[in-house]
Every structure is written in C-alpha cells, then in structure tokens.
DORODREN-133504 format. One record per residue (C-alpha): residue in one letter; x, y, z. Coordinates in steps of 0.25 Angstrom, whole numbers, m for minus. Example, Ala and Ser with C-alpha at 12.3 -4.5 7.8 and 13.67 -1.06 7.14 Angstrom:
BEGIN
  res     px     py     pz
    A     49    m18     31
    S     55     m4     29
***
This chain:
BEGIN
  res     px     py     pz
    X     97    111   m181
    X     87    122   m180
    X     72    120   m178
    X     69    124   m192
    X     80    114   m198
    X     74    103   m189
    X     60    106   m194
    X     64    106   m208
    X     71     93   m207
    X     60     86   m199
    X     49     91   m208
    X     56     86   m220
    X     58     72   m215
    X     44     72   m209
    X     38     75   m223
    X     46     64   m229
    X     45     53   m219
    X     32     56   m212
    X     24     54   m225
    X     33     43   m231
    X     23     32   m226
    X     12     37   m234
    X     16     32   m248
    X     26     21   m243
    X     24      7   m249
    X     21      1   m236
    X     10     11   m234
    X      5      7   m247
    X      5     m8   m243
    X     m2     m4   m230
    X    m13      4   m238
    X    m15     m8   m247
    X    m17    m18   m235
    X    m27     m8   m229
    X    m35     m9   m242
    X    m32      5   m248
    X    m30      5   m264
    X    m18     13   m264
    X     m8     21   m255
    X    m14     34   m259
    X    m28     31   m254
    X    m22     26   m241
    X    m14     39   m240
    X    m25     48   m242
    X    m35     41   m233
    X    m24     38   m223
    X    m18     51   m222
    X    m31     59   m222
    X    m38     48   m213
    X    m36     57   m201
    X    m46     67   m207
    X    m57     57   m206
    X    m67     53   m217
    X    m68     67   m224
    X    m70     72   m238
    X    m57     71   m247
    X    m56     86   m247
    X    m54     86   m232
    X    m42     77   m235
    X    m37     85   m246
    X    m37     98   m237
    X    m29     91   m227
    X    m19     84   m236
    X    m17     96   m245
    X     m8     96   m257
    X    m15     84   m264
    X    m25     86   m275
    X    m39     85   m268
    X    m44     76   m279
    X    m33     66   m276
    X    m36     66   m262
    X    m51     64   m264
    X    m48     52   m273
    X    m39     46   m263
    X    m48     49   m251
    X    m61     44   m256
    X    m55     31   m262
    X    m51     27   m248
    X    m65     30   m242
    X    m70     16   m244
    X    m57      9   m239
    X    m56     14   m225
    X    m60     26   m217
    X    m51     38   m216
    X    m48     37   m201
    X    m45     22   m203
    X    m36     25   m215
    X    m29     35   m207
    X    m26     25   m196
    X    m20     16   m207
    X    m12     27   m212
    X     m6     30   m198
    X     m3     15   m197
    X      4     16   m211
    X     13     27   m205
    X     15     18   m192
    X     20      7   m201
    X     29     16   m209
    X     35     21   m196
    X     38      7   m191
    X     44      3   m204
    X     54     15   m205
    X     55     21   m191
    X     58      8   m182
    X     71      9   m176
    X     73     24   m177
    X     78     30   m164
    X     71     41   m157
    X     56     38   m162
    X     50     39   m148
    X     57     53   m147
    X     52     57   m161
    X     38     53   m157
    X     38     61   m145
    X     43     73   m152
    X     35     72   m164
    X     22     70   m156
    X     26     84   m149
    X     27     90   m162
    X     13     85   m168
    X      6     88   m155
    X     11    102   m155
    X      7    105   m169
    X     m6    113   m173
    X    m16    106   m182
    X    m22    118   m188
    X    m26    115   m203
    X    m18    102   m202
    X    m29     91   m201
    X    m20     80   m206
    X     m9     83   m196
    X    m20     84   m185
    X    m26     71   m189
    X    m13     63   m189
    X     m8     69   m176
    X    m21     64   m169
    X    m19     50   m175
    X    m14     39   m165
    X      0     34   m168
    X      7     21   m167
    X     14     17   m153
    X     27     12   m159
    X     37     22   m161
    X     41     20   m176
    X     26     21   m180
    X     23     32   m171
    X     35     41   m175
    X     31     39   m190
    X     17     43   m188
    X     21     55   m181
    X     30     59   m193
    X     18     58   m202
    X     10     67   m192
    X     22     77   m192
    X     21     76   m208
    X      6     79   m207
    X      9     91   m198
    X     19     98   m208
    X     11     94   m220
    X     m2    100   m214
    X      6    113   m211
    X     12    113   m225
    X     m2    112   m231
    X     m7    124   m222
    X      6    132   m227
    X      4    129   m241
    X    m11    133   m241
    X     m7    146   m234
    X      3    149   m245
    X     m8    145   m256
    X      0    133   m260
    X    m12    124   m264
    X    m16    112   m273
    X     m3    107   m280
    X      5    119   m278
    X     13    115   m265
    X     14    100   m270
    X     20    105   m283
    X     30    114   m276
    X     35    104   m266
    X     34     91   m275
    X     32     95   m290
    X     22     89   m300
    X     25     74   m296
    X     21     76   m282
    X     10     85   m286
    X      4     73   m294
    X      5     64   m282
    X     m4     74   m275
    X    m14     74   m286
    X    m10     87   m293
    X     m7     83   m308
    X    m14     94   m317
    X    m13    109   m318
    X     m1    110   m309
    X      3    124   m306
    X     16    130   m307
    X     21    132   m293
    X     35    138   m295
    X     29    152   m289
    X     24    145   m277
    X     37    139   m271
    X     39    151   m262
    X     25    149   m256
    X     28    134   m254
    X     41    138   m247
    X     33    147   m238
    X     23    136   m235
    X     34    127   m231
    X     39    137   m221
    X     25    139   m216
    X     24    124   m214
    X     36    124   m206
    X     31    136   m198
    X     18    129   m195
    X     24    116   m190
    X     36    123   m182
    X     28    125   m169
    X     25    110   m168
    X     39    106   m170
    X     44    117   m161
    X     40    108   m149
    X     52     99   m150
    X     65    103   m144
    X     78    101   m151
    X     81     87   m146
    X     67     82   m150
    X     68     88   m164
    X     82     81   m165
    X     76     68   m162
    X     64     70   m171
    X     73     73   m183
    X     82     61   m179
    X     70     52   m181
    X     65     59   m193
    X     79     57   m200
    X     79     43   m196
    X     65     41   m201
    X     68     47   m214
    X     81     39   m216
    X     73     26   m213
    X     62     30   m223
    X     73     33   m234
    X     79     20   m233
    X     66     14   m238
    X     66     22   m250
***
C-alpha cells in the first residue's frame, strides 16, 4: 500500500468513526443526564467548548460549514446550563464512553495510541483552532477511551484542514455542504433557503479535497510503514465494531 492509499483509507475511516459518538443515542442519553435540553445543544457547546466562553461567531468561524444563525441559537441556548470549558470536558467524556463501548477488546490499541499521538503532536495548528483545542485536552487513561478520543482529535485535524482548503478555493456558506452531502445534509447544517446551484463548483471542491490531504500529509508522514499498518488495522476494527451497532 502506498502512503497516499494509506492516508485515503485512514482519513475516510476517521471521518466516519471519529465523529460517530457525537450524535449517537448513548451520547444523547448522557447529554440529558447532564441537564442539556437536546443533543444538538450538547454538541455545539461540547465540541466548541475548547474555545472557551466566546461569542457564537467565534464558534461559527471554527466550525465552518454551518449556518451561523444555527450555531448562535445552539451556543447561546446552552450558556445558562453549563460553562463552555466544562461542557467540553463532558463532551470528551462522552467520546471516552463511546470508546469503551465499541473499542474494548480490539487488539493493538496501545500501539495505535502511540502512533496517533505522534501524528497529532507533529501537526501544525495554524488556522485550525478546534484541532488545537482538542489536541491540548487531557485524555482518558484506559486504552479504549484514549484511542477513541484520539480518533476524534485526528478528525478535527483533517476537518480543520478541509475548512482552510475550502475557504482557499472560495467554497463558502452552504456550497461545500451541498457538494458533499446534498440538500438534506445542508438542511442539517442550517441551510434551507435560497440554496445555490453548485454543479459548476465540483472541480473546486475536488481541488479542496486534494489540498486538504496536502495539508495533513506532513503530520502523517512521521509514521513508518509498520506504524501505519497498525493504525489502519485498529481503524478497520473500530469501523467494523461501530457498524455492528447500526
């Protein structure tokens, strides 16, 4: 397997599995237990919690892709429930719980943690505040939870790079969401009215995807072939475990 093939496979799985906990029913139950009115408020305040108690526009700038009015509503509705940093800690715990549920028993987690830590430590954080914030957060001591939290950090790394790439290519507002997910996904991101025709922007989006890979490649290049193979083994096993829950 070439390094490009490895990165394509790893990135696809990380994008799928690394964020799977965010809208999972067990996370929704945990959010309710913690006093949040719904999962979306917990998601917004939790994922953005590493930014601190900032204005909603700061969260929108870091998240990207979402309608800013949606983010403002979510962010501000959680202010009186719990502080941003505290909610971020709960969000990290939700990821840890998800990891314990689905990754326990997967072989090679310690080796994955070592390799993944090398990658996130090697990455630049320029213009990627969410990745910088989540990289700095403490992680669980048990391997399943720790490994899954790292998958989330790796997802934020590529997600931040992709936002930079999309802005570079002038793919703003609902445009990249429509290209990648269509109107239904755009609606989930708060884009429901006056949606543009994006057919003529697909080439730009493909270039943004290539630029995203270019931006994260230096961090992943710190792994040797054996480390990369172990990372992919764990990612494949994690994806299979999560798929069984569907």
